[in-house]
Biotite code that builds the C-alpha atoms (Angstrom):
import biotite.structure as struc

atoms = struc.array([
    struc.Atom([0.000, 0.000, 0.000], chain_id="A", res_id=1, res_name="MET", atom_name="CA", element="C"),
    struc.Atom([2.874, 2.395, 0.809], chain_id="A", res_id=2, res_name="GLU", atom_name="CA", element="C"),
    struc.Atom([4.255, 1.959, -2.687], chain_id="A", res_id=3, res_name="THR", atom_name="CA", element="C"),
    struc.Atom([0.888, 2.880, -4.160], chain_id="A", res_id=4, res_name="LEU", atom_name="CA", element="C"),
    struc.Atom([0.705, 5.969, -1.909], chain_id="A", res_id=5, res_name="ILE", atom_name="CA", element="C"),
    struc.Atom([4.057, 7.110, -3.329], chain_id="A", res_id=6, res_name="GLN", atom_name="CA", element="C"),
    struc.Atom([2.578, 6.882, -6.834], chain_id="A", res_id=7, res_name="PHE", atom_name="CA", element="C"),
    struc.Atom([-0.355, 9.098, -5.854], chain_id="A", res_id=8, res_name="GLY", atom_name="CA", element="C"),
    struc.Atom([-3.190, 9.172, -8.366], chain_id="A", res_id=9, res_name="HIS", atom_name="CA", element="C"),
    struc.Atom([-1.658, 6.607, -10.749], chain_id="A", res_id=10, res_name="PRO", atom_name="CA", element="C"),
    struc.Atom([-1.256, 4.227, -7.799], chain_id="A", res_id=11, res_name="GLY", atom_name="CA", element="C"),
    struc.Atom([-4.863, 4.811, -6.786], chain_id="A", res_id=12, res_name="LEU", atom_name="CA", element="C"),
    struc.Atom([-6.031, 4.157, -10.347], chain_id="A", res_id=13, res_name="PHE", atom_name="CA", element="C"),
    struc.Atom([-4.130, 0.850, -10.417], chain_id="A", res_id=14, res_name="ILE", atom_name="CA", element="C"),
    struc.Atom([-5.399, -0.187, -6.979], chain_id="A", res_id=15, res_name="ALA", atom_name="CA", element="C"),
    struc.Atom([-8.977, 0.703, -7.902], chain_id="A", res_id=16, res_name="SER", atom_name="CA", element="C"),
    struc.Atom([-8.713, -1.178, -11.181], chain_id="A", res_id=17, res_name="PHE", atom_name="CA", element="C"),
    struc.Atom([-7.286, -4.281, -9.520], chain_id="A", res_id=18, res_name="LEU", atom_name="CA", element="C"),
    struc.Atom([-9.857, -4.126, -6.717], chain_id="A", res_id=19, res_name="ALA", atom_name="CA", element="C"),
    struc.Atom([-12.610, -4.492, -9.329], chain_id="A", res_id=20, res_name="ALA", atom_name="CA", element="C"),
    struc.Atom([-10.936, -7.361, -11.152], chain_id="A", res_id=21, res_name="THR", atom_name="CA", element="C"),
    struc.Atom([-8.894, -10.286, -9.908], chain_id="A", res_id=22, res_name="VAL", atom_name="CA", element="C"),
    struc.Atom([-7.056, -9.101, -6.802], chain_id="A", res_id=23, res_name="LEU", atom_name="CA", element="C"),
    struc.Atom([-8.579, -8.492, -3.397], chain_id="A", res_id=24, res_name="PRO", atom_name="CA", element="C"),
    struc.Atom([-7.454, -4.921, -2.768], chain_id="A", res_id=25, res_name="MET", atom_name="CA", element="C"),
    struc.Atom([-8.879, -2.093, -0.744], chain_id="A", res_id=26, res_name="SER", atom_name="CA", element="C"),
    struc.Atom([-8.898, 1.003, -2.889], chain_id="A", res_id=27, res_name="SER", atom_name="CA", element="C"),
    struc.Atom([-10.972, 2.747, -0.213], chain_id="A", res_id=28, res_name="GLU", atom_name="CA", element="C"),
    struc.Atom([-8.069, 2.662, 2.244], chain_id="A", res_id=29, res_name="VAL", atom_name="CA", element="C"),
    struc.Atom([-5.689, 4.120, -0.321], chain_id="A", res_id=30, res_name="LEU", atom_name="CA", element="C"),
    struc.Atom([-8.243, 6.802, -1.225], chain_id="A", res_id=31, res_name="LEU", atom_name="CA", element="C"),
    struc.Atom([-8.491, 7.769, 2.444], chain_id="A", res_id=32, res_name="GLY", atom_name="CA", element="C"),
    struc.Atom([-4.712, 7.853, 2.821], chain_id="A", res_id=33, res_name="LEU", atom_name="CA", element="C"),
    struc.Atom([-4.297, 10.086, -0.208], chain_id="A", res_id=34, res_name="LEU", atom_name="CA", element="C"),
    struc.Atom([-6.984, 12.430, 1.077], chain_id="A", res_id=35, res_name="LEU", atom_name="CA", element="C"),
    struc.Atom([-5.278, 12.527, 4.470], chain_id="A", res_id=36, res_name="ALA", atom_name="CA", element="C"),
    struc.Atom([-2.067, 13.509, 2.655], chain_id="A", res_id=37, res_name="ASN", atom_name="CA", element="C"),
    struc.Atom([-3.696, 16.533, 1.018], chain_id="A", res_id=38, res_name="GLY", atom_name="CA", element="C"),
    struc.Atom([-4.709, 15.201, -2.383], chain_id="A", res_id=39, res_name="PHE", atom_name="CA", element="C"),
    struc.Atom([-7.615, 17.017, -4.042], chain_id="A", res_id=40, res_name="ASP", atom_name="CA", element="C"),
    struc.Atom([-10.834, 15.220, -3.016], chain_id="A", res_id=41, res_name="PRO", atom_name="CA", element="C"),
    struc.Atom([-12.744, 15.501, -6.303], chain_id="A", res_id=42, res_name="MET", atom_name="CA", element="C"),
    struc.Atom([-9.786, 14.545, -8.500], chain_id="A", res_id=43, res_name="VAL", atom_name="CA", element="C"),
    struc.Atom([-8.952, 11.651, -6.197], chain_id="A", res_id=44, res_name="THR", atom_name="CA", element="C"),
    struc.Atom([-12.559, 10.459, -6.230], chain_id="A", res_id=45, res_name="MET", atom_name="CA", element="C"),
    struc.Atom([-12.656, 10.679, -10.040], chain_id="A", res_id=46, res_name="ALA", atom_name="CA", element="C"),
    struc.Atom([-9.420, 8.689, -10.354], chain_id="A", res_id=47, res_name="VAL", atom_name="CA", element="C"),
    struc.Atom([-10.660, 5.960, -7.998], chain_id="A", res_id=48, res_name="ALA", atom_name="CA", element="C"),
    struc.Atom([-14.021, 5.775, -9.768], chain_id="A", res_id=49, res_name="THR", atom_name="CA", element="C"),
    struc.Atom([-12.395, 5.607, -13.205], chain_id="A", res_id=50, res_name="SER", atom_name="CA", element="C"),
    struc.Atom([-10.034, 2.798, -12.230], chain_id="A", res_id=51, res_name="GLY", atom_name="CA", element="C"),
    struc.Atom([-12.748, 0.807, -10.516], chain_id="A", res_id=52, res_name="ASN", atom_name="CA", element="C"),
    struc.Atom([-15.210, 1.207, -13.385], chain_id="A", res_id=53, res_name="VAL", atom_name="CA", element="C"),
    struc.Atom([-12.543, 0.162, -15.892], chain_id="A", res_id=54, res_name="LEU", atom_name="CA", element="C"),
    struc.Atom([-11.979, -2.988, -13.828], chain_id="A", res_id=55, res_name="GLY", atom_name="CA", element="C"),
    struc.Atom([-15.703, -3.696, -13.991], chain_id="A", res_id=56, res_name="SER", atom_name="CA", element="C"),
    struc.Atom([-15.643, -3.161, -17.750], chain_id="A", res_id=57, res_name="VAL", atom_name="CA", element="C"),
    struc.Atom([-12.937, -5.828, -17.963], chain_id="A", res_id=58, res_name="VAL", atom_name="CA", element="C"),
    struc.Atom([-15.202, -8.175, -15.990], chain_id="A", res_id=59, res_name="ASN", atom_name="CA", element="C"),
    struc.Atom([-18.085, -7.365, -18.331], chain_id="A", res_id=60, res_name="TYR", atom_name="CA", element="C"),
    struc.Atom([-15.905, -8.115, -21.348], chain_id="A", res_id=61, res_name="GLY", atom_name="CA", element="C"),
    struc.Atom([-14.718, -11.376, -19.831], chain_id="A", res_id=62, res_name="LEU", atom_name="CA", element="C"),
    struc.Atom([-18.340, -12.328, -19.252], chain_id="A", res_id=63, res_name="GLY", atom_name="CA", element="C"),
    struc.Atom([-19.254, -11.363, -22.779], chain_id="A", res_id=64, res_name="LEU", atom_name="CA", element="C"),
    struc.Atom([-16.378, -13.161, -24.502], chain_id="A", res_id=65, res_name="TRP", atom_name="CA", element="C"),
    struc.Atom([-14.781, -15.353, -21.832], chain_id="A", res_id=66, res_name="GLY", atom_name="CA", element="C"),
    struc.Atom([-14.876, -19.031, -21.067], chain_id="A", res_id=67, res_name="SER", atom_name="CA", element="C"),
    struc.Atom([-15.804, -21.001, -17.963], chain_id="A", res_id=68, res_name="LYS", atom_name="CA", element="C"),
    struc.Atom([-12.103, -21.777, -17.469], chain_id="A", res_id=69, res_name="PHE", atom_name="CA", element="C"),
    struc.Atom([-11.367, -18.071, -17.321], chain_id="A", res_id=70, res_name="LEU", atom_name="CA", element="C"),
    struc.Atom([-14.129, -17.515, -14.808], chain_id="A", res_id=71, res_name="VAL", atom_name="CA", element="C"),
    struc.Atom([-13.110, -20.334, -12.493], chain_id="A", res_id=72, res_name="LYS", atom_name="CA", element="C"),
    struc.Atom([-9.322, -20.094, -12.694], chain_id="A", res_id=73, res_name="LYS", atom_name="CA", element="C"),
    struc.Atom([-8.540, -16.447, -13.402], chain_id="A", res_id=74, res_name="VAL", atom_name="CA", element="C"),
    struc.Atom([-11.416, -14.433, -11.963], chain_id="A", res_id=75, res_name="ILE", atom_name="CA", element="C"),
    struc.Atom([-12.180, -17.100, -9.356], chain_id="A", res_id=76, res_name="ARG", atom_name="CA", element="C"),
    struc.Atom([-15.929, -16.752, -9.422], chain_id="A", res_id=77, res_name="ILE", atom_name="CA", element="C"),
    struc.Atom([-17.562, -19.940, -8.243], chain_id="A", res_id=78, res_name="THR", atom_name="CA", element="C"),
    struc.Atom([-20.632, -21.440, -9.862], chain_id="A", res_id=79, res_name="GLU", atom_name="CA", element="C"),
    struc.Atom([-22.566, -20.528, -6.719], chain_id="A", res_id=80, res_name="LYS", atom_name="CA", element="C"),
    struc.Atom([-21.468, -16.856, -6.851], chain_id="A", res_id=81, res_name="GLU", atom_name="CA", element="C"),
    struc.Atom([-22.285, -16.711, -10.551], chain_id="A", res_id=82, res_name="PHE", atom_name="CA", element="C"),
    struc.Atom([-25.730, -18.244, -9.966], chain_id="A", res_id=83, res_name="ALA", atom_name="CA", element="C"),
    struc.Atom([-26.452, -15.692, -7.239], chain_id="A", res_id=84, res_name="ARG", atom_name="CA", element="C"),
    struc.Atom([-25.337, -12.822, -9.492], chain_id="A", res_id=85, res_name="ALA", atom_name="CA", element="C"),
    struc.Atom([-27.460, -13.938, -12.421], chain_id="A", res_id=86, res_name="THR", atom_name="CA", element="C"),
    struc.Atom([-30.344, -14.461, -10.011], chain_id="A", res_id=87, res_name="GLY", atom_name="CA", element="C"),
    struc.Atom([-30.009, -10.870, -8.779], chain_id="A", res_id=88, res_name="ARG", atom_name="CA", element="C"),
    struc.Atom([-29.880, -9.557, -12.329], chain_id="A", res_id=89, res_name="LEU", atom_name="CA", element="C"),
    struc.Atom([-32.930, -11.630, -13.287], chain_id="A", res_id=90, res_name="ASN", atom_name="CA", element="C"),
    struc.Atom([-34.860, -10.613, -10.182], chain_id="A", res_id=91, res_name="ARG", atom_name="CA", element="C"),
    struc.Atom([-33.988, -6.913, -9.911], chain_id="A", res_id=92, res_name="PHE", atom_name="CA", element="C"),
    struc.Atom([-32.862, -6.163, -13.452], chain_id="A", res_id=93, res_name="GLY", atom_name="CA", element="C"),
    struc.Atom([-29.958, -4.002, -14.511], chain_id="A", res_id=94, res_name="ALA", atom_name="CA", element="C"),
    struc.Atom([-30.587, -1.612, -11.593], chain_id="A", res_id=95, res_name="VAL", atom_name="CA", element="C"),
    struc.Atom([-28.830, -4.171, -9.378], chain_id="A", res_id=96, res_name="SER", atom_name="CA", element="C"),
    struc.Atom([-25.598, -3.011, -11.054], chain_id="A", res_id=97, res_name="LEU", atom_name="CA", element="C"),
    struc.Atom([-25.752, 0.051, -8.798], chain_id="A", res_id=98, res_name="LEU", atom_name="CA", element="C"),
    struc.Atom([-24.420, -2.375, -6.189], chain_id="A", res_id=99, res_name="PHE", atom_name="CA", element="C"),
    struc.Atom([-21.417, -3.510, -8.227], chain_id="A", res_id=100, res_name="ALA", atom_name="CA", element="C"),
    struc.Atom([-19.226, -1.801, -5.612], chain_id="A", res_id=101, res_name="TRP", atom_name="CA", element="C"),
    struc.Atom([-20.307, -4.172, -2.843], chain_id="A", res_id=102, res_name="VAL", atom_name="CA", element="C"),
    struc.Atom([-17.551, -6.607, -1.863], chain_id="A", res_id=103, res_name="PRO", atom_name="CA", element="C"),
    struc.Atom([-18.140, -10.261, -2.760], chain_id="A", res_id=104, res_name="VAL", atom_name="CA", element="C"),
    struc.Atom([-21.214, -9.644, -4.954], chain_id="A", res_id=105, res_name="ILE", atom_name="CA", element="C"),
    struc.Atom([-19.875, -6.840, -7.165], chain_id="A", res_id=106, res_name="GLY", atom_name="CA", element="C"),
    struc.Atom([-17.389, -8.730, -9.330], chain_id="A", res_id=107, res_name="ASP", atom_name="CA", element="C"),
    struc.Atom([-19.780, -11.598, -10.086], chain_id="A", res_id=108, res_name="PRO", atom_name="CA", element="C"),
    struc.Atom([-22.517, -9.059, -10.913], chain_id="A", res_id=109, res_name="LEU", atom_name="CA", element="C"),
    struc.Atom([-20.369, -7.267, -13.485], chain_id="A", res_id=110, res_name="THR", atom_name="CA", element="C"),
    struc.Atom([-19.237, -10.547, -14.996], chain_id="A", res_id=111, res_name="PHE", atom_name="CA", element="C"),
    struc.Atom([-22.819, -11.868, -15.135], chain_id="A", res_id=112, res_name="ALA", atom_name="CA", element="C"),
    struc.Atom([-23.916, -8.633, -16.823], chain_id="A", res_id=113, res_name="ALA", atom_name="CA", element="C"),
    struc.Atom([-21.534, -9.441, -19.660], chain_id="A", res_id=114, res_name="GLY", atom_name="CA", element="C"),
    struc.Atom([-22.704, -13.033, -19.899], chain_id="A", res_id=115, res_name="VAL", atom_name="CA", element="C"),
    struc.Atom([-26.325, -11.865, -19.946], chain_id="A", res_id=116, res_name="MET", atom_name="CA", element="C"),
    struc.Atom([-25.461, -9.195, -22.499], chain_id="A", res_id=117, res_name="ARG", atom_name="CA", element="C"),
    struc.Atom([-26.881, -6.290, -20.507], chain_id="A", res_id=118, res_name="ILE", atom_name="CA", element="C"),
    struc.Atom([-26.795, -3.145, -22.649], chain_id="A", res_id=119, res_name="ASN", atom_name="CA", element="C"),
    struc.Atom([-23.249, -1.821, -22.266], chain_id="A", res_id=120, res_name="PHE", atom_name="CA", element="C"),
    struc.Atom([-24.202, 1.869, -22.021], chain_id="A", res_id=121, res_name="ILE", atom_name="CA", element="C"),
    struc.Atom([-26.749, 1.080, -19.300], chain_id="A", res_id=122, res_name="LEU", atom_name="CA", element="C"),
    struc.Atom([-24.134, -1.100, -17.574], chain_id="A", res_id=123, res_name="PHE", atom_name="CA", element="C"),
    struc.Atom([-21.607, 1.738, -17.689], chain_id="A", res_id=124, res_name="LEU", atom_name="CA", element="C"),
    struc.Atom([-24.051, 4.330, -16.345], chain_id="A", res_id=125, res_name="ILE", atom_name="CA", element="C"),
    struc.Atom([-25.253, 2.187, -13.437], chain_id="A", res_id=126, res_name="LEU", atom_name="CA", element="C"),
    struc.Atom([-21.844, 0.840, -12.426], chain_id="A", res_id=127, res_name="VAL", atom_name="CA", element="C"),
    struc.Atom([-20.283, 4.313, -12.617], chain_id="A", res_id=128, res_name="THR", atom_name="CA", element="C"),
    struc.Atom([-23.085, 5.851, -10.551], chain_id="A", res_id=129, res_name="ALA", atom_name="CA", element="C"),
    struc.Atom([-22.840, 3.219, -7.834], chain_id="A", res_id=130, res_name="GLY", atom_name="CA", element="C"),
    struc.Atom([-19.062, 3.317, -7.595], chain_id="A", res_id=131, res_name="LYS", atom_name="CA", element="C"),
    struc.Atom([-18.906, 7.132, -7.699], chain_id="A", res_id=132, res_name="ALA", atom_name="CA", element="C"),
    struc.Atom([-21.441, 7.381, -4.868], chain_id="A", res_id=133, res_name="LEU", atom_name="CA", element="C"),
    struc.Atom([-19.409, 4.936, -2.794], chain_id="A", res_id=134, res_name="ARG", atom_name="CA", element="C"),
    struc.Atom([-16.206, 6.948, -3.298], chain_id="A", res_id=135, res_name="TYR", atom_name="CA", element="C"),
    struc.Atom([-18.068, 10.207, -2.658], chain_id="A", res_id=136, res_name="LEU", atom_name="CA", element="C"),
    struc.Atom([-19.246, 8.826, 0.685], chain_id="A", res_id=137, res_name="ALA", atom_name="CA", element="C"),
    struc.Atom([-15.621, 8.045, 1.577], chain_id="A", res_id=138, res_name="ILE", atom_name="CA", element="C"),
    struc.Atom([-14.475, 11.519, 0.486], chain_id="A", res_id=139, res_name="VAL", atom_name="CA", element="C"),
    struc.Atom([-17.183, 13.145, 2.616], chain_id="A", res_id=140, res_name="LEU", atom_name="CA", element="C"),
    struc.Atom([-16.360, 10.934, 5.601], chain_id="A", res_id=141, res_name="ALA", atom_name="CA", element="C"),
    struc.Atom([-12.630, 11.642, 5.431], chain_id="A", res_id=142, res_name="VAL", atom_name="CA", element="C"),
    struc.Atom([-12.708, 15.336, 4.443], chain_id="A", res_id=143, res_name="SER", atom_name="CA", element="C"),
])
């Protein structure tokens, strides 16, 4: 984490991207640390949101074009997690993507959205809104 702090916004972008894809990372902690070190709150929030949304877009693409091997071995989404995610999308519709930021359920949701071929623009709007609101809450709590 200290190395990422030294890289400032680029480090936050990388951490946020990775947190939304294959590695369990806490971009929220890094966001808070950068804010505590005087980084601009709105720029920092935008960087974190951008990285995290891009990670979700990768998940969407993997769902759209990926294989079961990729899901199980690379992304490490179990059949049970995938079934829950598709169930949420079927039950609540695309609006459930507002919760793509939630740990444990978020990555499977974004992957399932790709598999289910949710409209990409709608996907992008909902995922971005949810993730931006989460980071805004952190900015307001820390600032």
